[in-house]
Structure formats: structure tokens, C-alpha cells
C-alpha positions in Angstrom: 60.5 98.3 90.8 61.9 101.8 90.6 61.4 104.0 87.5 63.8 106.9 87.7 62.1 108.5 84.7 58.7 107.9 83.2 58.6 107.2 79.5 58.2 110.3 77.4 55.8 109.5 74.7 57.2 112.3 72.5 60.5 110.4 72.6 59.4 106.8 72.6 62.8 105.1 72.4 65.5 106.9 74.4 68.6 104.9 75.5 67.4 102.7 78.4 69.3 100.8 81.1 67.3 98.0 82.9 69.0 96.8 86.0 68.2 93.6 87.9 69.4 93.9 91.5 68.5 92.9 95.1 69.0 96.6 96.0 66.9 98.7 93.5 67.2 101.7 95.9 70.8 102.1 94.9 69.6 103.5 91.5 69.9 106.0 90.0 72.2 107.0 92.9 75.1 109.1 91.6 73.6 108.8 88.1 70.9 111.2 89.2 73.3 114.2 89.5 75.6 116.2 87.3 75.7 115.5 83.5 73.9 112.1 83.8 71.3 113.5 86.2 70.5 116.4 83.9 70.2 114.1 80.9 68.0 111.8 82.9 65.7 114.6 83.9 65.5 115.8 80.4 64.6 112.4 79.0 67.8 111.7 77.0 68.0 108.4 78.7 66.0 106.2 81.2 66.8 103.8 84.0 64.7 101.1 85.4 65.8 99.2 88.5 63.9 95.9 89.1 64.0 93.9 92.3 65.1 90.3 91.7 63.4 89.3 94.9 60.0 90.2 93.4 60.4 86.9 91.4 60.9 84.7 94.5 58.0 82.3 95.0 58.2 81.3 98.7 56.9 83.3 101.6 60.4 84.3 102.7 61.2 85.6 99.2 64.3 83.5 99.1 66.7 84.2 96.2 69.8 82.1 97.1 70.9 78.7 98.2 74.1 76.8 99.1 76.5 76.0 96.2 76.3 72.6 94.7 79.3 70.6 95.6 79.9 72.5 98.8 81.9 75.6 99.6 81.4 78.9 101.4 78.7 81.5 100.7 75.5 81.3 98.7 74.5 81.4 95.1 71.7 83.2 93.4 69.1 80.6 92.4 68.5 79.8 88.7 64.8 79.7 88.8 64.4 83.1 90.6 66.9 85.0 88.5 65.6 83.5 85.2 62.1 84.5 86.2 63.3 88.1 86.9 65.0 88.3 83.5 61.9 87.0 81.7 59.6 89.4 83.6 61.7 92.3 82.4 60.5 91.5 78.8 63.7 92.7 77.2 63.6 93.2 73.4 65.9 90.7 71.6 68.2 93.5 70.2 69.1 94.7 73.7 72.3 93.3 75.2 72.0 91.2 78.3 75.0 91.8 80.6 76.2 90.3 83.9 78.6 92.3 85.9 81.3 89.8 86.9 85.0 89.9 87.8 85.5 86.9 85.5 84.0 88.7 82.5 85.8 90.3 79.6 87.3 93.7 80.6 85.0 96.7 79.7 86.7 98.8 77.1 85.9 102.2 75.7 85.1 100.5 72.4 82.6 98.3 74.0 81.1 101.3 75.9 80.7 103.1 72.6 78.9 100.1 71.1 76.5 99.9 74.1 75.9 103.6 73.9 75.1 103.4 70.3 72.4 100.8 70.8 69.0 100.8 72.6 70.5 100.2 76.1 71.3 97.0 78.0 69.7 94.8 80.6 72.3 94.5 83.4 72.2 91.8 86.0 73.9 92.6 89.3 75.1 89.5 91.1 75.6 89.0 94.8 77.0 86.4 97.2 79.3 83.9 95.5 77.7 84.4 92.1 74.8 83.2 90.1 73.8 79.8 88.8 75.7 79.1 85.6 72.6 77.7 83.9 71.1 81.2 83.9 74.2 82.7 82.3 74.0 80.0 79.6 70.2 79.8 79.2 69.6 83.6 79.1 72.6 84.5 77.0 74.3 86.8 79.5 77.5 88.5 78.5 79.8 88.7 81.5 81.5 92.1 81.8 84.3 93.1 84.3 85.3 96.6 85.2 88.6 95.5 86.7 90.6 92.8 88.4 89.1 93.1 91.8 86.0 91.8 93.6 83.2 94.0 94.8 80.3 93.1 97.2 77.9 93.0 94.3 77.4 94.2 90.7 75.6 97.4 91.5 78.7 99.7 91.7 80.0 98.1 88.5 76.7 98.6 86.8 76.7 102.3 87.8 80.2 102.7 86.3 79.1 101.0 83.1 76.0 103.1 82.7 77.8 106.3 83.4 80.4 105.5 80.8 77.6 105.0 78.3 75.4 107.9 79.2 78.2 110.5 78.7 78.5 109.4 75.1 74.8 109.9 74.3 74.0 112.8 72.0 73.3 116.0 73.9 74.7 114.8 77.2 78.2 116.4 77.1 78.5 120.1 76.5 81.2 119.8 73.8 81.4 116.9 71.4 85.2 117.1 71.5 85.1 116.2 75.1 84.4 112.6 74.2 87.1 112.4 71.6 90.1 113.8 73.3 90.4 111.7 76.5 91.9 108.4 77.6 91.3 105.4 75.5 89.5 107.3 72.7 92.4 106.6 70.4 94.0 103.8 72.3 96.2 106.1 74.4 96.0 107.6 77.9 95.1 111.2 78.0 97.8 113.9 78.0 98.3 116.1 81.2 95.8 119.0 81.6 96.5 122.5 82.9 94.6 125.7 83.7 95.0 128.9 85.6 96.8 130.1 87.6 99.9 130.3 85.3 102.2 129.6 88.2 101.2 127.2 91.0 103.5 126.5 93.9 106.5 127.3 91.7 105.3 125.1 88.8 104.4 126.9 85.6 102.1 125.7 82.8 104.3 124.3 80.1 105.1 127.2 77.8 104.1 125.4 74.6 100.5 125.3 75.8 100.3 129.1 76.0 102.2 129.6 72.7 99.1 129.9 70.5 100.7 127.4 68.1 98.0 124.8 67.7 100.1 122.4 65.7 102.9 122.4 68.3 100.3 121.9 71.1 98.8 118.9 69.3 102.2 117.4 68.8 103.2 118.0 72.4 99.9 116.4 73.7 100.4 113.4 71.4 103.9 112.9 72.6 102.8 113.1 76.3 100.0 110.6 75.6 102.4 108.2 74.0 105.0 108.5 76.8 102.3 108.0 79.5 100.8 105.0 77.8 104.2 103.4 77.3 105.2 103.9 80.9 101.9 103.1 82.6 100.0 100.8 80.3 102.5 98.8 78.2 99.6 96.4 77.3 97.8 99.3 75.5 101.0 100.6 74.0 101.8 97.3 72.4 98.5 97.5 70.4 99.4 100.9 68.8 100.4 100.3 65.1 104.2 100.7 64.6 104.0 103.9 62.6 107.3 106.0 62.6 105.3 109.2 63.2 104.0 108.0 66.6 107.0 106.0 67.7 109.2 108.9 68.7 110.3 108.4 72.2 108.7 105.0 72.5 111.0 103.9 75.3 111.0 107.2 77.1 109.3 107.8 80.4 106.8 110.6 80.7 108.2 114.1 81.2 107.6 115.9 84.4 104.4 118.0 84.2 106.5 121.2 84.3 108.6 120.2 81.3 107.8 122.0 78.1 
């Protein structure tokens, strides 16, 4: 078991991620640097990586077996994984997640819910998956980060934790950073620019340097709508049909240099 941060008794209940994995050495990994790392060091959140293999009972510390009914690969055993979950002694109010390509897609709304709670238990699968009886018997919520298959759930767990941690109070420098980005209002984020004013012949759109905040906001909204309509029609279809935000619905995004 790896404890990335000892419990601070002056802050008895920070947001906490408990990860069950066959590779606890993968944590905190990239979560130990940058914003998440600084927040971890300051006690704003905690991570505990627990080795599933510690719950194995045979001398070889076996955790998997061949799939019932035949087929390739191996499956994580129900008895071993269930014992690992039970040993974590997770409070009932903490969500129990399983990173799985067949799970419901992770959304920003679900991330916000998780960040607003005490923190989840996250099970990282390996091989061909885990015994269905553990999913059912331990009430695991299957979560997917995309329509592709990884070698295991660890990278997916890192992504989920990072998405949650950045929303915790005190982690990001400016509160607005979490509200003006992709998915915060159902749309993709508008294009961003900074100095130099002219780069390889392409200028910053003039409206962004006009000083007119209302026009800037309107331009950004229009860009977000156009990008979402072109790149994510599934998201665009969910936006309420209000006349004020339907201008240019069928248009493709403007070139970055357009004003």
C-alpha cells in the first residue's frame, strides 16, 4: 500500500481517492506534479494506492484465472478483488468506481459531482476484465473515459482523479479557470490567443484586443457554438434551441485569424 500523503489531523476529511490496482507504484505519478502535486503536498486532497495482490491467499499471490466458458486472456478473480475492496473499508457515502471501456462515458457534470463529494474508491481492472459478481456484489459503477481500450484502468483512473482534483477549492489559481472551458456549459471552448500580436503572419483577432468586453464575450460564444456544431454534433444537439444562441448553427468554425 502506498500513501502519497499522510492524513493531516488538522484537516480530517480532505477529498480522497482510494485506488485498487495491481501496480500501486503508478500512483501518484503525474498527479504528484503541477497543480495536482502542489495541492497534494499542501493537504488539499489525498491519494491511497492499494495493491490488489495483497488480498491473494495462495503462496503465488494469484489474482486471476481463465474465463468461464473459455476464451482468450485471464479474468480478475471475484474472491481476491472482493477481499481487496472490503479491506479498503470505504465509507458507504463514497462512490465505488470501476474504470471500464463498457462503462458510462465520464462527463464534466459527473466529474463535478465526484469532486463535490468525499472522493471515490477506484478499481483498476487488468487482463480481460473482472468477475461480474464483484461488480454486482460490491455495487461498482462502471466508468469509461473513451471508446478505446487501454492495458489497464490505471491511466483512466489518473485522468479521472486529475479532472476532479482541479475542481477542488484552492487548487486552481483563478476560480474562473474552471468555468470558462470546454464542457462547463455544454460547449467546446473558444480559441485562445496570447502574445505576440503577430505570429507567422497570423494576427490575434482584432476583437480580442478591442477592450469591448461585451463584444469579446459574444465572439467567444459564437466561436464555441460553431466549434461544437462542427466537431461534436452530439453535444450541440443537447443545447436548448434558444434563438440567442442559434445564430450560425449550421456554420463551420471560422479560421483562427478571422475576427
